[in-house]
C-alpha positions in Angstrom: 46.9 -22.8 14.8 49.0 -19.7 14.5 48.0 -18.6 18.0 48.9 -22.0 19.3 52.5 -21.5 18.0 52.5 -18.1 19.8 51.5 -19.9 23.1 54.3 -22.4 22.6 56.9 -19.6 22.2 55.7 -18.0 25.5 55.8 -21.4 27.2 59.4 -22.0 25.9 60.6 -18.6 27.2 59.0 -19.2 30.6 60.6 -22.7 30.8 64.1 -21.3 29.8 63.8 -18.7 32.5 62.7 -21.3 35.0 65.7 -23.5 34.1 68.1 -20.6 34.4 66.7 -19.5 37.7 66.8 -23.1 39.0 70.4 -23.5 37.9 71.3 -20.2 39.6 69.6 -21.2 42.8 71.4 -24.5 42.8 74.8 -22.8 42.3 74.0 -20.4 45.2 73.1 -23.3 47.5 76.3 -25.2 46.5 78.3 -21.9 46.9 79.6 -22.1 43.3 79.9 -18.4 42.9 81.7 -18.5 39.5 78.7 -20.1 37.8 76.4 -17.5 39.5 78.4 -14.7 37.9 77.7 -16.1 34.5 74.1 -17.0 35.1 72.9 -13.7 36.5 73.5 -11.8 33.2 71.6 -14.6 31.4 68.7 -14.1 33.8 68.7 -10.4 33.2 68.8 -10.8 29.4 65.9 -13.3 29.6 63.8 -11.0 31.7 64.5 -8.0 29.4 63.8 -10.2 26.3 60.6 -11.5 27.9 59.5 -7.9 28.7 60.2 -6.7 25.2 58.4 -9.7 23.8 55.3 -9.0 25.9 55.6 -5.2 25.1 55.6 -6.0 21.3 52.8 -8.4 21.7 50.7 -5.8 23.6 51.3 -3.3 20.9 50.2 -5.9 18.3 47.1 -6.7 20.3 46.4 -3.0 20.8 46.6 -2.4 17.0 44.3 -5.4 16.4 41.7 -4.3 19.0 41.8 -0.8 17.4 41.1 -2.2 14.0 38.2 -4.2 15.4 36.9 -1.2 17.3 36.8 0.9 14.1 35.8 -2.1 11.9 38.9 -1.6 9.8 39.0 -5.2 8.6 41.1 -4.2 5.6 44.1 -3.7 7.8 46.9 -6.2 7.1 49.6 -7.2 9.7 53.0 -7.8 7.9 54.1 -11.3 8.7 57.3 -11.6 6.7 59.0 -8.6 8.2 57.9 -9.3 11.8 60.2 -10.7 14.4 60.1 -14.5 14.4 58.3 -14.8 17.7 55.5 -12.4 16.5 54.9 -13.9 13.2 52.4 -16.5 14.5 50.5 -13.7 16.3 50.3 -11.5 13.3 49.3 -14.5 11.1 46.5 -15.2 13.6 45.3 -11.6 13.5 45.2 -11.6 9.7 43.1 -14.8 9.8 40.6 -13.2 12.3 40.5 -10.0 10.2 39.7 -12.1 7.1 36.9 -13.9 8.9 35.5 -10.6 10.2 35.7 -9.1 6.7 33.8 -12.1 5.2 31.1 -11.8 7.9 30.8 -8.1 7.4 30.5 -8.5 3.6 27.8 -11.1 4.1 25.9 -8.9 6.5 26.2 -5.9 4.2 24.9 -8.1 1.3 22.0 -9.3 3.3 21.2 -5.8 4.4 21.3 -4.5 0.9 19.2 -7.4 -0.3 16.6 -6.8 2.4 16.7 -3.1 1.7 15.9 -3.6 -2.0 13.1 -6.0 -1.2 11.5 -3.5 1.2 11.9 -0.7 -1.4 10.2 -2.8 -4.1 7.1 -3.9 -2.1 3.9 -1.9 -2.4 3.4 -2.1 1.4 4.4 1.2 3.1 6.7 0.8 6.1 7.5 3.4 8.7 9.8 2.8 11.7 10.4 5.3 14.6 11.9 5.5 18.1 9.1 5.4 20.6 11.0 7.6 23.1 12.4 10.4 20.9 9.9 10.0 18.1 12.7 10.1 15.6 11.8 8.4 12.3 14.7 6.0 11.5 13.4 4.5 8.3 10.6 4.8 5.7 10.5 3.0 2.4 9.5 4.1 -1.1 6.1 2.3 -0.7 5.2 4.5 2.2 6.2 7.7 0.4 4.2 6.8 -2.7 1.2 5.4 -0.8 0.8 8.5 1.4 2.5 11.1 -0.7 4.9 12.0 2.1 8.5 12.4 0.8 10.2 12.9 4.2 9.6 12.7 7.9 12.1 13.7 10.6 10.0 12.7 13.6 6.7 11.0 14.0 5.3 14.3 15.4 5.9 16.0 12.0 3.3 13.6 10.6 0.7 15.4 12.8 1.2 18.6 10.7 0.6 16.7 7.4 -2.2 14.4 8.6 -3.5 14.8 12.1 -6.0 11.9 11.7 -3.3 9.5 10.5 -0.9 10.6 13.3 -3.5 9.8 15.9 -4.2 6.4 14.4 -0.5 5.5 14.3 0.0 6.6 18.0 -3.1 4.8 19.2 -2.4 1.6 17.3 -1.2 -1.0 19.8 1.7 -3.4 18.9 0.4 -6.6 17.3 -2.9 -5.0 16.3 -4.3 -4.1 12.8 -6.8 -1.6 11.7 -8.4 -0.3 8.5 -8.2 3.4 8.1 -9.4 5.9 5.5 -6.6 8.0 4.0 -6.6 10.8 1.5 -4.0 11.3 -1.2 -4.4 13.9 -4.0 -8.0 14.5 -2.8 -8.8 10.8 -3.4 -9.9 8.7 -0.4 -8.7 5.1 -0.1 -8.6 2.5 2.6 -5.4 1.0 4.0 -4.7 -1.8 6.4 -2.4 -0.5 9.2 -0.4 -3.0 11.3 2.1 -2.3 14.1 4.8 -4.2 15.8 7.7 -3.3 18.1 11.3 -4.4 18.5 14.2 -3.5 20.8 17.9 -3.0 19.9 20.7 -1.4 21.9 18.3 -0.6 24.7 16.0 1.4 22.5 12.4 0.5 21.6 11.3 1.0 18.0 7.8 0.8 16.6 7.3 -0.4 13.0 4.0 0.4 11.2 3.0 -1.2 7.9 0.4 0.3 5.5 -1.2 -1.8 2.8 -3.7 -0.4 0.3 -6.7 -2.7 0.5 -9.1 -0.4 -1.4 -9.3 -2.6 -4.5 -9.6 -5.8 -2.5 -12.4 -4.3 -0.3 -14.1 -2.9 -3.5 -14.0 -6.3 -5.1 -15.4 -8.0 -2.0 -18.1 -5.4 -1.6 -19.0 -5.7 -5.3 -19.3 -9.5 -5.1 -21.5 -9.1 -1.9 -23.8 -6.7 -3.7 -24.0 -9.0 -6.7 -25.1 -11.9 -4.6 -27.6 -9.8 -2.7 -29.0 -8.3 -6.0 -29.2 -11.8 -7.5 -31.2 -13.1 -4.6 -33.3 -10.0 -4.3 -34.3 -9.7 -8.0 -35.0 -13.5 -8.2 -37.4 -13.4 -5.2 -39.1 -10.1 -6.2 -39.8 -11.4 -9.7 -41.0 -14.8 -8.5 -43.3 -13.2 -6.0 -44.6 -10.2 -8.0 -45.1 -11.8 -11.4 -48.1 -14.0 -10.2 -49.6 -10.9 -8.5 -49.4 -8.9 -11.8 -50.8 -11.8 -13.8 -53.6 -12.2 -11.3 -54.4 -8.5 -11.3 -54.6 -8.6 -15.1 -57.0 -11.6 -15.0 -59.2 -9.9 -12.4 -59.4 -6.7 -14.5 -60.5 -8.7 -17.5 -63.1 -10.4 -15.5 -64.4 -7.1 -14.2 -64.6 -5.8 -17.7 -66.8 -8.6 -18.7 -69.2 -8.1 -15.7 -69.2 -4.3 -15.9 -72.3 -4.0 -18.2 -74.4 -6.1 -15.8 -73.6 -4.0 -12.7 -76.6 -2.2 -11.3 -76.4 1.6 -10.8 -76.5 1.2 -7.0 -73.3 -0.9 -7.0 -71.5 1.1 -9.7 -69.5 3.2 -7.1 -68.2 0.1 -5.3 -67.4 -1.6 -8.7 -65.3 1.5 -9.7 -63.4 1.3 -6.4 -62.6 -2.3 -6.9 -61.5 -1.6 -10.5 -59.3 1.3 -9.3 -57.8 -1.0 -6.6 -56.9 -3.7 -9.1 -55.4 -1.1 -11.5 -53.2 0.1 -8.6 -52.1 -3.4 -7.8 -51.3 -4.1 -11.4 -49.4 -0.8 -11.9 -47.3 -1.3 -8.7 -46.6 -4.9 -9.6 -45.3 -3.9 -13.0 -43.3 -1.2 -11.4 -41.7 -3.7 -9.0 -40.9 -6.0 -11.9 -39.3 -3.2 -13.9 -37.3 -2.2 -10.8 -36.0 -5.8 -10.3 -35.2 -6.0 -14.1 -33.2 -2.8 -13.9 -31.1 -4.0 -11.0 -30.6 -7.3 -12.7 -28.4 -5.4 -15.2 -25.7 -5.1 -12.5 -25.1 -8.9 -12.6 -25.4 -9.3 -16.4 -21.9 -8.0 -17.2 -19.5 -10.8 -16.6 -17.2 -10.8 -19.7 -15.5 -8.1 -21.6 -15.0 -7.8 -25.3 -11.6 -6.1 -25.2 -10.0 -4.2 -28.1 -7.6 -1.4 -28.7 -9.6 1.9 -28.5 -8.4 5.3 -29.5 -9.4 7.8 -26.7 -9.8 10.5 -29.3 -12.5 8.5 -31.2 -14.1 7.6 -27.9 -14.5 11.3 -27.0 -15.6 12.2 -30.5 -18.4 9.6 -30.4 -19.5 10.8 -27.0 -19.5 14.4 -28.2 -21.7 13.6 -31.2 -24.1 11.6 -29.0 -24.4 14.2 -26.2 -24.1 17.4 -28.2 -27.9 17.9 -28.9 -28.8 17.5 -25.3 -26.0 19.7 -24.0 -26.8 22.5 -26.6 -30.4 22.4 -25.5 -29.3 22.9 -21.9 -26.7 25.5 -22.9 -23.8 23.4 -21.5 -20.3 23.8 -22.9 -18.4 20.5 -23.5 -14.6 20.9 -23.6 -12.3 18.1 -24.8 -8.6 18.2 -23.7 -6.4 15.5 -25.3 -2.7 16.2 -25.6 -1.9 12.9 -27.2 -4.2 12.1 -30.2 -2.7 8.6 -30.5 -3.5 7.7 -26.8 -5.1 4.2 -26.7 -6.6 2.0 -24.0 -7.4 -1.7 -24.0 -11.1 -1.8 -23.1 -14.6 -2.9 -24.0 -15.7 0.1 -26.1 -19.4 -0.3 -25.5 -19.1 -0.6 -21.7 -16.6 2.3 -21.5 -19.0 4.5 -23.6 -21.8 3.6 -21.1 -19.6 4.7 -18.2 -18.8 8.0 -19.9 -22.4 8.6 -20.8 -23.5 8.1 -17.2 -20.8 10.5 -16.0 -21.7 13.2 -18.5 -25.4 12.9 -17.7 -24.6 13.3 -14.0 -22.4 16.2 -14.7 -25.1 17.9 -16.8 -27.4 17.5 -13.8 -24.8 19.0 -11.5 -24.1 22.2 -13.6 -27.7 23.1 -14.3 -27.6 25.9 -11.8 -24.1 27.1 -12.7 -23.6 30.6 -14.2 -21.5 29.3 -17.1 -22.1 25.5 -17.1 -19.2 23.5 -18.4 -18.1 19.8 -18.7 -14.6 18.9 -19.5 -13.4 15.6 -20.9 -9.6 14.9 -20.6 -7.2 12.0 -20.8 -3.6 11.2 -20.2 -1.1 8.5 -19.4 1.0 8.3 -16.2 4.7 7.4 -15.9 3.8 3.7 -15.5 1.7 3.8 -18.7 -1.7 3.7 -16.8 -4.3 5.6 -18.8 -6.8 7.8 -17.0 -10.0 9.4 -18.4 -11.5 12.3 -16.5 -15.0 13.9 -16.6 -15.0 17.2 -14.7 -17.7 19.8 -14.2 -18.1 23.2 -12.5 -21.2 22.3 -10.7 -22.3 22.4 -7.0 -20.0 19.6 -5.8 -20.9 16.6 -3.6 -21.4 17.0 0.1 -19.1 14.9 2.4 -22.0 13.0 3.9 -23.0 11.8 0.4 -19.5 11.2 -1.1 -19.0 7.9 0.6 -22.3 6.5 -0.6 -22.4 7.5 -4.3 -21.1 4.1 -5.5 -23.5 2.0 -3.4 -26.4 0.4 -5.3 -29.9 1.8 -4.6 -28.4 5.1 -3.3 -29.4 8.2 -5.3 -29.9 11.9 -4.5 -32.3 12.4 -7.4 -36.0 12.0 -6.8 -36.3 9.9 -10.0 -32.9 8.3 -9.8 -32.6 4.5 -9.6 -29.2 4.5 -7.9 -27.8 2.1 -10.5 -25.6 4.5 -12.6 -22.4 4.9 -10.6 -22.7 1.4 -9.2 -22.7 0.1 -12.7 -19.8 2.4 -13.6 -17.7 1.1 -10.8 -18.4 -2.6 -11.6 -17.4 -2.0 -15.3 -14.1 -0.4 -14.2 -13.4 -3.2 -11.8 -14.0 -5.7 -14.7 -11.3 -3.7 -16.6 -8.9 -4.3 -13.6 -9.1 -0.5 -13.0 -11.1 1.8 -10.7 -13.0 5.0 -10.6 -12.4 7.8 -8.2 -14.0 11.1 -7.4 -12.7 14.5 -6.4 -15.1 17.2 -5.4 -15.1 20.7 -3.9 -18.4 22.2 -2.8 -19.4 25.2 -4.9 -16.6 24.6 -7.4 -17.2 21.2 -9.1 -16.6 17.5 -9.3 -14.2 15.3 -11.3 -14.6 11.6 -11.9 -11.4 9.7 -13.0 -11.5 6.4 -14.7 -8.1 4.6 -14.2 -7.2 1.7 -16.4 
């Protein structure tokens, strides 16, 4: 509206100049020189006034363009002290500035809002220029997930983690891939997704990292449970009749043994030995199936507030005779005697016993065998119990398999211990991780 008034002022000045010029032309044609003498100064005045008006308007527009260029929307054009003909123009500039200021404030609010959301999510996000490699943004989720506080360029990631750098570079836009990453010597799986966008003629690649370790562990655990349920059911249904039949045949042989002739005694003994073997192996298979059925028995927790100090003390009393016999030192480190955890005490004790028994096996060849129990709470009040040893460590080719059911490096091992430990920790909405160095030792951490 204010700019319309400005246009009308210009139109008025042009019309007045046109009228004056027309009158002067008419007087010249009619040879009325006296009127021409008076009209010429008027024309000169109108031209000078029009020039000054446009000059002032240009200065006003220049100042306005300058404020827009530097985004100085706080600038105010004084309307009251401006010439009358420039007041509409200044008023229009102020209205445009106010609109720009409102839009800028809204955009800034949206940016801050989006920034806070991206900082709060657990998903790690990294964005970099595909041409220069400059990292333009990385959120707190990325820093915490990968333990990388700062990256100037994507190439600097290569110095920290060459494997991850290669995966990021090779990942095509729109694709996703699960990668194994290491943080604080703990391995976890992350879903890596990539996309690209272009702004101001520059192409940027945005990579998102999401920790899917717990989700994969849960899926894997459920798959193993279904498999074990079917397997134990089929084994027991198939083997139980064989064991029963072998027992019946053995009883029948016992009844006929006195009537066997000396010539057939050797064959009779072979048959009896064969039936004994069938019965023994059948019972072994039944015991095997019953052992693995324990993996599916734990479905509900009896939670209570447990003092970690009492938990360690009970474990020490239970394991002390065995450890003394093997000359193994058990060290307990607990800085906070009042540290508690919400857990099923019986199941947690079972996990600790399994871990200590494994540790005792690992340190049997150590010069000064030692097992250390420790506990502490993190900044977010998550409690962690740790069982560490100074044994031989776990080879890399074995490390990824130790929590898989049936897998065991011991000749007499059932492969159920660590699988059961992992399932118990998952039922507690926690997890169990392992850190190991060959020749130095291994540490299992139970995180609640």
